[in-house]
Phi, psi and omega in degrees: 000140171219149182286155178299155191309309184300322176293318179305310183302315179297314178303312182296323178293322182290319185293323180288327182285325188228077184301332183296337180260015184301316179297320177289324172297331173298318180291319176300324177295324176291319180295318176296322177295328187293335185301334180281349184290138180295348176306320190274325179292336177273348182266082185261130182294132162277101192282150169294159182227131359290161186307123179275182171229121358296159185300330181272002181301125176076010185280157175241128180235133177257133181230142174292115182294332177290316177300322176292320180294321176302314184295312179300317179296322174301319179300308184292326177298318182296314181293337180269359180301131179088348176285153175314141187299325179297321184289323180293317181297320176292327177291315180294323181298311179297321184300323186263011180292157189296333181278352181288133186222095180302330178294322176298317176307306181295319178298316180292328179289315178303319183277355181060041184269090183301317185295315179295319173300328180290322177294313177305322186280343183310313181302333184283336181057226177268005184288324187258157170296184184301111179298314179299324182294316183288328178300317178298320176290328181287340177277338188302314179298320176298317185286317176301323177293320178300324177300315179298315184283333181256013189305322184296344180269351186276143180286159178292326183260142174295133186302146182297338181281359177094345189256149180309136182287346177260307185249359177083005185281158170283157181298147179268320181209174178230148172252143161256105197254141177072187180291331179277353177055046174291136180280118179240122178273143183237143173264125182279349175276302184256350179086359176302162179212162177194143178296144178222156179303149182297331180236121179156151177271125179289347187266318177246352175088006179300133182236359180283112181302340180284342179253014179239141180217157176248120182262118185258140169285170180302320181241147175117352179062215183260014177275348177222116181208169174246112172285115187251153177233129177286345182287314183246348179080010180265170174220159176221128184287141182226129186232140173276132176210147181289321177234157180296149174285148165305146184304329174295337183279341192295323178294320180292320178294324174296314181296331188281345186245038182295336176301327176287330174299314186293322183290329178290316181298323181294339176256019171077020182260150178215157172293155177309131183293327182238146172243100185276044170282130176203075181298345181065046177283141175257122174262126181234150181286132180261153177298135182285140175278138174257139188249209186298136180065020173078012178280153180285143179250000000 
């Protein structure tokens, strides 16, 4: 599998600029390539009725466990490239252990259940890279597919409680889109977006302009900034763009603007420590499709 050309070019540029994150970017590349697999377009959420907020709250989604296990193993293999052979072998052994459940991993990631992810990571010890970080990548193809399927049900405005209308996550970034520079909040997990007030903190609702500030990097002018809030101490990166990013690009744009994170950190600002999204999605094994010669696809 290989990521589409625009994604591949950006990933290569990021890896050249920050070699230390190369293993994680290799896993990101695997995740982006996975979006095209038919496994995910067929995994359509059975939504609760009436439609809740977030939309996936209480939803049930059936996924082929073999296809999911293949994908998760590919993520770990990519993240472990270049690691000592003993460490790779130990991680692969833990990954194939009888207690390993890729459905549980993705369900915990979708629900933002840090305690459950920590329990899942225990068998790996120090052998594997960050299991929570890889779990979020493992959840992305599923969540991006739900955005595409259920796009008509999503509201035009970003919810006032600050959480993504589809998956319940806090916004990752903001766009000032088009010539009108309309402010659009973007979810880095599922790629959803919604219009938001031009002035205001999406995390605590602060609207007093005296308690809001824009932190600008040394280069880039006002087209790239971190909008900071004195009320809660959080910040949100904001980029100017003529057209909206594809949902799959939000994560890469976030990774490509680490200088804004550093500028915000230098001024004592931080992203919200906790993301209390917990839609309570149930993932169930779906019947595996058999392909040529009876092999699982």
